[in-house]
TORDRENTOR-29321 format. One record per atom (N, C-alpha, C): residue number from 0; residue in one letter; atom name; x, y, z. Coordinates in steps of 0.001 Angstrom, whole numbers, plus 524288, in hexadecimal, padded with zeros to 5 digits. Layout:
// residues N
<pt num="NUM" residuo="a" atomo="CA" x="X" y="Y" z="Z"/>
...
// end
This chain:
// residues 75
<pt num="0" residuo="x" atomo="N" x="AFC9F" y="748E2" z="E4C4A"/>
<pt num="0" residuo="x" atomo="CA" x="AFD32" y="74C09" z="E5181"/>
<pt num="0" residuo="x" atomo="C" x="B00EC" y="74F5A" z="E50F9"/>
<pt num="1" residuo="x" atomo="N" x="AFE19" y="7555B" z="E516F"/>
<pt num="1" residuo="x" atomo="CA" x="B0336" y="75AD1" z="E5032"/>
<pt num="1" residuo="x" atomo="C" x="B051E" y="75BA7" z="E5404"/>
<pt num="2" residuo="x" atomo="N" x="B083C" y="75FE1" z="E531E"/>
<pt num="2" residuo="x" atomo="CA" x="B0AB9" y="76244" z="E590A"/>
<pt num="2" residuo="x" atomo="C" x="B06E0" y="76395" z="E5C0F"/>
<pt num="3" residuo="x" atomo="N" x="B019E" y="7658B" z="E5B2F"/>
<pt num="3" residuo="x" atomo="CA" x="AFEF6" y="7689E" z="E5F45"/>
<pt num="3" residuo="x" atomo="C" x="AFBDA" y="765FA" z="E652A"/>
<pt num="4" residuo="x" atomo="N" x="AFB21" y="7601A" z="E5EB3"/>
<pt num="4" residuo="x" atomo="CA" x="AF7A8" y="75BD2" z="E61C5"/>
<pt num="4" residuo="x" atomo="C" x="AFA93" y="75992" z="E66A9"/>
<pt num="5" residuo="x" atomo="N" x="B0244" y="7591D" z="E6462"/>
<pt num="5" residuo="x" atomo="CA" x="B05CD" y="75870" z="E67E1"/>
<pt num="5" residuo="x" atomo="C" x="B04D3" y="75BFF" z="E6C61"/>
<pt num="6" residuo="x" atomo="N" x="B05A9" y="76104" z="E6C51"/>
<pt num="6" residuo="x" atomo="CA" x="B050E" y="76463" z="E6F30"/>
<pt num="6" residuo="x" atomo="C" x="AFF03" y="76446" z="E7486"/>
<pt num="7" residuo="x" atomo="N" x="AFCA0" y="76397" z="E726C"/>
<pt num="7" residuo="x" atomo="CA" x="AF77F" y="76122" z="E7463"/>
<pt num="7" residuo="x" atomo="C" x="AF6C2" y="75E01" z="E784D"/>
<pt num="8" residuo="x" atomo="N" x="AF804" y="75D48" z="E75C4"/>
<pt num="8" residuo="x" atomo="CA" x="AF90C" y="7558B" z="E7A60"/>
<pt num="8" residuo="x" atomo="C" x="AFF87" y="75531" z="E7C08"/>
<pt num="9" residuo="x" atomo="N" x="B0329" y="75795" z="E7BAF"/>
<pt num="9" residuo="x" atomo="CA" x="B057F" y="759BE" z="E8233"/>
<pt num="9" residuo="x" atomo="C" x="B056D" y="75BF3" z="E8350"/>
<pt num="10" residuo="x" atomo="N" x="B01A4" y="760DC" z="E827A"/>
<pt num="10" residuo="x" atomo="CA" x="AFEE5" y="765DD" z="E883E"/>
<pt num="10" residuo="x" atomo="C" x="AFC9C" y="7622C" z="E8A24"/>
<pt num="11" residuo="x" atomo="N" x="AF7C2" y="75E75" z="E8766"/>
<pt num="11" residuo="x" atomo="CA" x="AF4E4" y="75B20" z="E8911"/>
<pt num="11" residuo="x" atomo="C" x="AF7CC" y="758A7" z="E8EDB"/>
<pt num="12" residuo="x" atomo="N" x="AFD05" y="752FC" z="E8CEA"/>
<pt num="12" residuo="x" atomo="CA" x="AFFC0" y="750F3" z="E8FB4"/>
<pt num="12" residuo="x" atomo="C" x="B031F" y="7549C" z="E93D6"/>
<pt num="13" residuo="x" atomo="N" x="B03C4" y="75980" z="E956A"/>
<pt num="13" residuo="x" atomo="CA" x="B05A8" y="75C44" z="E9840"/>
<pt num="13" residuo="x" atomo="C" x="B01C1" y="75D7D" z="E9B89"/>
<pt num="14" residuo="x" atomo="N" x="AFF42" y="76007" z="E98A7"/>
<pt num="14" residuo="x" atomo="CA" x="AF973" y="76148" z="E9E8F"/>
<pt num="14" residuo="x" atomo="C" x="AF79D" y="75C73" z="EA0A0"/>
<pt num="15" residuo="x" atomo="N" x="AF752" y="75903" z="E9E3E"/>
<pt num="15" residuo="x" atomo="CA" x="AF5FA" y="753C4" z="EA1E3"/>
<pt num="15" residuo="x" atomo="C" x="AFA1F" y="75244" z="EA64E"/>
<pt num="16" residuo="x" atomo="N" x="AFED0" y="75265" z="EA428"/>
<pt num="16" residuo="x" atomo="CA" x="B02EB" y="7524E" z="EA744"/>
<pt num="16" residuo="x" atomo="C" x="B023F" y="75597" z="EAB54"/>
<pt num="17" residuo="x" atomo="N" x="AFFC2" y="75A39" z="EACB0"/>
<pt num="17" residuo="x" atomo="CA" x="B0029" y="75E3D" z="EAF15"/>
<pt num="17" residuo="x" atomo="C" x="AFC4F" y="75E29" z="EB326"/>
<pt num="18" residuo="x" atomo="N" x="AF66D" y="75BEC" z="EB093"/>
<pt num="18" residuo="x" atomo="CA" x="AF403" y="759FF" z="EB4FC"/>
<pt num="18" residuo="x" atomo="C" x="AF29E" y="75633" z="EB7AF"/>
<pt num="19" residuo="x" atomo="N" x="AF728" y="75226" z="EB4A5"/>
<pt num="19" residuo="x" atomo="CA" x="AF935" y="74E9E" z="EB93E"/>
<pt num="19" residuo="x" atomo="C" x="AFA83" y="74DBF" z="EBD09"/>
<pt num="20" residuo="x" atomo="N" x="AFF93" y="754E6" z="EBB21"/>
<pt num="20" residuo="x" atomo="CA" x="B02C3" y="75417" z="EC066"/>
<pt num="20" residuo="x" atomo="C" x="AFE75" y="7577A" z="EC345"/>
<pt num="21" residuo="x" atomo="N" x="AFB54" y="75A9A" z="EC1B3"/>
<pt num="21" residuo="x" atomo="CA" x="AF704" y="75CA2" z="EC4E3"/>
<pt num="21" residuo="x" atomo="C" x="AF559" y="75ADA" z="EC92F"/>
<pt num="22" residuo="x" atomo="N" x="AF2DC" y="75704" z="EC704"/>
<pt num="22" residuo="x" atomo="CA" x="AF06B" y="7533C" z="EC8E5"/>
<pt num="22" residuo="x" atomo="C" x="AF46D" y="74FE8" z="ECEB4"/>
<pt num="23" residuo="x" atomo="N" x="AF8CF" y="74EE1" z="ECD84"/>
<pt num="23" residuo="x" atomo="CA" x="AFD04" y="74DDB" z="ED15D"/>
<pt num="23" residuo="x" atomo="C" x="AFE04" y="75106" z="ED3E6"/>
<pt num="24" residuo="x" atomo="N" x="AFE0E" y="756E9" z="ED419"/>
<pt num="24" residuo="x" atomo="CA" x="B0030" y="75B19" z="ED86A"/>
<pt num="24" residuo="x" atomo="C" x="AFA1E" y="75A84" z="EDAAF"/>
<pt num="25" residuo="x" atomo="N" x="AF458" y="75ADA" z="EDAEE"/>
<pt num="25" residuo="x" atomo="CA" x="AF057" y="75AF4" z="EDC44"/>
<pt num="25" residuo="x" atomo="C" x="AEEA5" y="754EF" z="EE259"/>
<pt num="26" residuo="x" atomo="N" x="AF18D" y="75132" z="EDF31"/>
<pt num="26" residuo="x" atomo="CA" x="AF267" y="74A20" z="EE12B"/>
<pt num="26" residuo="x" atomo="C" x="AF588" y="74C64" z="EE49C"/>
<pt num="27" residuo="x" atomo="N" x="AFAF3" y="74C58" z="EE40E"/>
<pt num="27" residuo="x" atomo="CA" x="AFD30" y="74F27" z="EE6C7"/>
<pt num="27" residuo="x" atomo="C" x="AFE8C" y="750E5" z="EECEA"/>
<pt num="28" residuo="x" atomo="N" x="AFBB6" y="75631" z="EEBC8"/>
<pt num="28" residuo="x" atomo="CA" x="AFA1F" y="7591F" z="EEF57"/>
<pt num="28" residuo="x" atomo="C" x="AF6A6" y="759A8" z="EF233"/>
<pt num="29" residuo="x" atomo="N" x="AF344" y="75475" z="EF108"/>
<pt num="29" residuo="x" atomo="CA" x="AEEBE" y="753AF" z="EF4DD"/>
<pt num="29" residuo="x" atomo="C" x="AF139" y="74F24" z="EF7C3"/>
<pt num="30" residuo="x" atomo="N" x="AF448" y="74A54" z="EF5CD"/>
<pt num="30" residuo="x" atomo="CA" x="AF6EE" y="74966" z="EFA00"/>
<pt num="30" residuo="x" atomo="C" x="AF9ED" y="749B9" z="EFC89"/>
<pt num="31" residuo="x" atomo="N" x="AFC49" y="74FDC" z="EFBAF"/>
<pt num="31" residuo="x" atomo="CA" x="AFF3A" y="74F8A" z="F0025"/>
<pt num="31" residuo="x" atomo="C" x="AFCA1" y="75520" z="F03CE"/>
<pt num="32" residuo="x" atomo="N" x="AF916" y="755BE" z="F038B"/>
<pt num="32" residuo="x" atomo="CA" x="AF489" y="757E2" z="F067D"/>
<pt num="32" residuo="x" atomo="C" x="AF284" y="754F9" z="F0AC6"/>
<pt num="33" residuo="x" atomo="N" x="AF144" y="7506A" z="F0877"/>
<pt num="33" residuo="x" atomo="CA" x="AEF5D" y="74B59" z="F0C21"/>
<pt num="33" residuo="x" atomo="C" x="AF329" y="7490D" z="F0EE6"/>
<pt num="34" residuo="x" atomo="N" x="AF7B4" y="7487A" z="F0CE4"/>
<pt num="34" residuo="x" atomo="CA" x="AFBE6" y="746CB" z="F0F6B"/>
<pt num="34" residuo="x" atomo="C" x="B0097" y="74784" z="F1385"/>
<pt num="35" residuo="x" atomo="N" x="B01AC" y="74E85" z="F1094"/>
<pt num="35" residuo="x" atomo="CA" x="B06DA" y="74F91" z="F120B"/>
<pt num="35" residuo="x" atomo="C" x="B040C" y="7541A" z="F177D"/>
<pt num="36" residuo="x" atomo="N" x="B0589" y="7511A" z="F1BB6"/>
<pt num="36" residuo="x" atomo="CA" x="B05C4" y="756D9" z="F1E8B"/>
<pt num="36" residuo="x" atomo="C" x="B0942" y="75A4E" z="F2235"/>
<pt num="37" residuo="x" atomo="N" x="B0DD7" y="758D5" z="F2021"/>
<pt num="37" residuo="x" atomo="CA" x="B11CD" y="75CEA" z="F20FA"/>
<pt num="37" residuo="x" atomo="C" x="B12E1" y="761B1" z="F1F2F"/>
<pt num="38" residuo="x" atomo="N" x="B14F3" y="765C9" z="F1EAB"/>
<pt num="38" residuo="x" atomo="CA" x="B123D" y="76A5D" z="F1BE6"/>
<pt num="38" residuo="x" atomo="C" x="B1592" y="76917" z="F17E5"/>
<pt num="39" residuo="x" atomo="N" x="B1C23" y="76755" z="F1AEF"/>
<pt num="39" residuo="x" atomo="CA" x="B2010" y="768CA" z="F1640"/>
<pt num="39" residuo="x" atomo="C" x="B1DD8" y="76457" z="F1186"/>
<pt num="40" residuo="x" atomo="N" x="B1E99" y="760C6" z="F114F"/>
<pt num="40" residuo="x" atomo="CA" x="B1B98" y="75B9A" z="F1018"/>
<pt num="40" residuo="x" atomo="C" x="B18E9" y="75D5C" z="F09BA"/>
<pt num="41" residuo="x" atomo="N" x="B1467" y="7611B" z="F0CC8"/>
<pt num="41" residuo="x" atomo="CA" x="B108B" y="76230" z="F092F"/>
<pt num="41" residuo="x" atomo="C" x="B12F8" y="76526" z="F039B"/>
<pt num="42" residuo="x" atomo="N" x="B16E2" y="76A22" z="F08B3"/>
<pt num="42" residuo="x" atomo="CA" x="B1A85" y="76E44" z="F05D6"/>
<pt num="42" residuo="x" atomo="C" x="B1C51" y="76CE5" z="EFFFE"/>
<pt num="43" residuo="x" atomo="N" x="B1FC6" y="768E9" z="F0012"/>
<pt num="43" residuo="x" atomo="CA" x="B20C2" y="765A4" z="F0068"/>
<pt num="43" residuo="x" atomo="C" x="B20B9" y="7623F" z="EF984"/>
<pt num="44" residuo="x" atomo="N" x="B1C29" y="76089" z="EFBFE"/>
<pt num="44" residuo="x" atomo="CA" x="B166A" y="75D7F" z="EF6F1"/>
<pt num="44" residuo="x" atomo="C" x="B161C" y="76152" z="EF33F"/>
<pt num="45" residuo="x" atomo="N" x="B11E2" y="76575" z="EF5FE"/>
<pt num="45" residuo="x" atomo="CA" x="B109E" y="76A50" z="EF3A5"/>
<pt num="45" residuo="x" atomo="C" x="B141E" y="76CC5" z="EEF31"/>
<pt num="46" residuo="x" atomo="N" x="B1951" y="76C33" z="EF05B"/>
<pt num="46" residuo="x" atomo="CA" x="B1C91" y="76FEF" z="EEE1E"/>
<pt num="46" residuo="x" atomo="C" x="B1BDF" y="769E1" z="EE7E1"/>
<pt num="47" residuo="x" atomo="N" x="B1DFA" y="76755" z="EE89F"/>
<pt num="47" residuo="x" atomo="CA" x="B1F09" y="76359" z="EE38F"/>
<pt num="47" residuo="x" atomo="C" x="B189E" y="76485" z="EE178"/>
<pt num="48" residuo="x" atomo="N" x="B1408" y="7631A" z="EE47A"/>
<pt num="48" residuo="x" atomo="CA" x="B0E76" y="76495" z="EE249"/>
<pt num="48" residuo="x" atomo="C" x="B0F0F" y="769BF" z="EDDA0"/>
<pt num="49" residuo="x" atomo="N" x="B10E7" y="76DC1" z="EE0F9"/>
<pt num="49" residuo="x" atomo="CA" x="B0F2C" y="773B6" z="EDE87"/>
<pt num="49" residuo="x" atomo="C" x="B127E" y="7735C" z="ED8D7"/>
<pt num="50" residuo="x" atomo="N" x="B174E" y="7713A" z="ED987"/>
<pt num="50" residuo="x" atomo="CA" x="B1C3D" y="771F9" z="ED5C7"/>
<pt num="50" residuo="x" atomo="C" x="B19B6" y="76CDD" z="ECEF3"/>
<pt num="51" residuo="x" atomo="N" x="B1739" y="76862" z="ED03E"/>
<pt num="51" residuo="x" atomo="CA" x="B1577" y="764F0" z="ECDE8"/>
<pt num="51" residuo="x" atomo="C" x="B114B" y="769E4" z="ECAF9"/>
<pt num="52" residuo="x" atomo="N" x="B0D30" y="76C31" z="ECEE7"/>
<pt num="52" residuo="x" atomo="CA" x="B0813" y="76D5A" z="ECD7A"/>
<pt num="52" residuo="x" atomo="C" x="B0A28" y="771FD" z="EC8B5"/>
<pt num="53" residuo="x" atomo="N" x="B0DD9" y="77531" z="EC9FA"/>
<pt num="53" residuo="x" atomo="CA" x="B0D36" y="778B4" z="EC614"/>
<pt num="53" residuo="x" atomo="C" x="B0EFB" y="7773B" z="EC050"/>
<pt num="54" residuo="x" atomo="N" x="B15F3" y="773F4" z="EC295"/>
<pt num="54" residuo="x" atomo="CA" x="B155A" y="77211" z="EBCFD"/>
<pt num="54" residuo="x" atomo="C" x="B10A4" y="76D30" z="EBAB0"/>
<pt num="55" residuo="x" atomo="N" x="B0C9D" y="76B71" z="EBD6B"/>
<pt num="55" residuo="x" atomo="CA" x="B07E6" y="768F3" z="EBA45"/>
<pt num="55" residuo="x" atomo="C" x="B04D1" y="76DE0" z="EB6F5"/>
<pt num="56" residuo="x" atomo="N" x="B0525" y="770FB" z="EBAF6"/>
<pt num="56" residuo="x" atomo="CA" x="B00D1" y="775BC" z="EB7F9"/>
<pt num="56" residuo="x" atomo="C" x="B0402" y="77858" z="EB372"/>
<pt num="57" residuo="x" atomo="N" x="B0854" y="778AA" z="EB3B1"/>
<pt num="57" residuo="x" atomo="CA" x="B0A91" y="779E3" z="EAF45"/>
<pt num="57" residuo="x" atomo="C" x="B0AC3" y="776A6" z="EAB0E"/>
<pt num="58" residuo="x" atomo="N" x="B0B34" y="771AF" z="EAA58"/>
<pt num="58" residuo="x" atomo="CA" x="B0C38" y="76DA2" z="EA7B5"/>
<pt num="58" residuo="x" atomo="C" x="B0636" y="76D1F" z="EA58F"/>
<pt num="59" residuo="x" atomo="N" x="B017B" y="76DFC" z="EA7A3"/>
<pt num="59" residuo="x" atomo="CA" x="AFBD8" y="77045" z="EA85F"/>
<pt num="59" residuo="x" atomo="C" x="AFA59" y="771B7" z="EA3A5"/>
<pt num="60" residuo="x" atomo="N" x="AFE24" y="77749" z="EA58D"/>
<pt num="60" residuo="x" atomo="CA" x="AFCDA" y="77C8A" z="EA1B0"/>
<pt num="60" residuo="x" atomo="C" x="AFF60" y="77B7D" z="E9CDA"/>
<pt num="61" residuo="x" atomo="N" x="B02A3" y="778E0" z="E9D20"/>
<pt num="61" residuo="x" atomo="CA" x="B06D3" y="77BB4" z="E9845"/>
<pt num="61" residuo="x" atomo="C" x="B0605" y="776EF" z="E93EC"/>
<pt num="62" residuo="x" atomo="N" x="B01E7" y="771D3" z="E96BE"/>
<pt num="62" residuo="x" atomo="CA" x="B00B7" y="76E4A" z="E9333"/>
<pt num="62" residuo="x" atomo="C" x="AFB76" y="76EBC" z="E90FC"/>
<pt num="63" residuo="x" atomo="N" x="AF858" y="771FE" z="E93F2"/>
<pt num="63" residuo="x" atomo="CA" x="AF2B8" y="77534" z="E8F8D"/>
<pt num="63" residuo="x" atomo="C" x="AF54B" y="77865" z="E8CF7"/>
<pt num="64" residuo="x" atomo="N" x="AF95F" y="77D35" z="E8E8B"/>
<pt num="64" residuo="x" atomo="CA" x="AFBB6" y="77F46" z="E8A49"/>
<pt num="64" residuo="x" atomo="C" x="AFBE0" y="77D24" z="E8542"/>
<pt num="65" residuo="x" atomo="N" x="AFEAA" y="77736" z="E8438"/>
<pt num="65" residuo="x" atomo="CA" x="AFFFB" y="77580" z="E800A"/>
<pt num="65" residuo="x" atomo="C" x="AFB59" y="77483" z="E7D9D"/>
<pt num="66" residuo="x" atomo="N" x="AF7C4" y="77286" z="E8167"/>
<pt num="66" residuo="x" atomo="CA" x="AF3B2" y="770F4" z="E7DE8"/>
<pt num="66" residuo="x" atomo="C" x="AF00E" y="7740B" z="E7A4D"/>
<pt num="67" residuo="x" atomo="N" x="AF12F" y="77915" z="E7CFE"/>
<pt num="67" residuo="x" atomo="CA" x="AEE44" y="77DD3" z="E7C35"/>
<pt num="67" residuo="x" atomo="C" x="AF01D" y="7805E" z="E7644"/>
<pt num="68" residuo="x" atomo="N" x="AF64B" y="77F96" z="E76B9"/>
<pt num="68" residuo="x" atomo="CA" x="AF8BE" y="78147" z="E71CB"/>
<pt num="68" residuo="x" atomo="C" x="AF81F" y="77D82" z="E6E42"/>
<pt num="69" residuo="x" atomo="N" x="AF67F" y="779BD" z="E6FCF"/>
<pt num="69" residuo="x" atomo="CA" x="AF984" y="774A3" z="E68CD"/>
<pt num="69" residuo="x" atomo="C" x="AF1D9" y="77586" z="E6870"/>
<pt num="70" residuo="x" atomo="N" x="AEF7C" y="775F5" z="E68BE"/>
<pt num="70" residuo="x" atomo="CA" x="AE933" y="77591" z="E68D7"/>
<pt num="70" residuo="x" atomo="C" x="AE844" y="77CBC" z="E64A6"/>
<pt num="71" residuo="x" atomo="N" x="AEBE2" y="77F46" z="E6743"/>
<pt num="71" residuo="x" atomo="CA" x="AEADD" y="784FD" z="E63EB"/>
<pt num="71" residuo="x" atomo="C" x="AED9B" y="785A4" z="E600F"/>
<pt num="72" residuo="x" atomo="N" x="AF102" y="78182" z="E5FA6"/>
<pt num="72" residuo="x" atomo="CA" x="AF6A1" y="7833C" z="E5B19"/>
<pt num="72" residuo="x" atomo="C" x="AF607" y="77DD4" z="E58EE"/>
<pt num="73" residuo="x" atomo="N" x="AF376" y="77B3E" z="E5919"/>
<pt num="73" residuo="x" atomo="CA" x="AF132" y="775B9" z="E562C"/>
<pt num="73" residuo="x" atomo="C" x="AEB37" y="77499" z="E53B8"/>
<pt num="74" residuo="x" atomo="N" x="AE996" y="77803" z="E560C"/>
<pt num="74" residuo="x" atomo="CA" x="AE2F4" y="7777A" z="E532D"/>
<pt num="74" residuo="x" atomo="C" x="AE081" y="77C7E" z="E4E99"/>
// end
């Protein structure tokens, strides 16, 4: 296994972590919509979801960038 293979697999792992976090955001927002009727509680919950959502998107993008970089430089 070369360093480029490690870069590809590391990027794949980072992307998967980001996708799992995105799924968590979807589930959490759907549950909050169904269960929470108080506006202040909903806002507090959605603040947390938005923060995790942005981090998940960043992780997914960086992971995909690593995969593409590993393929371009290693192939």
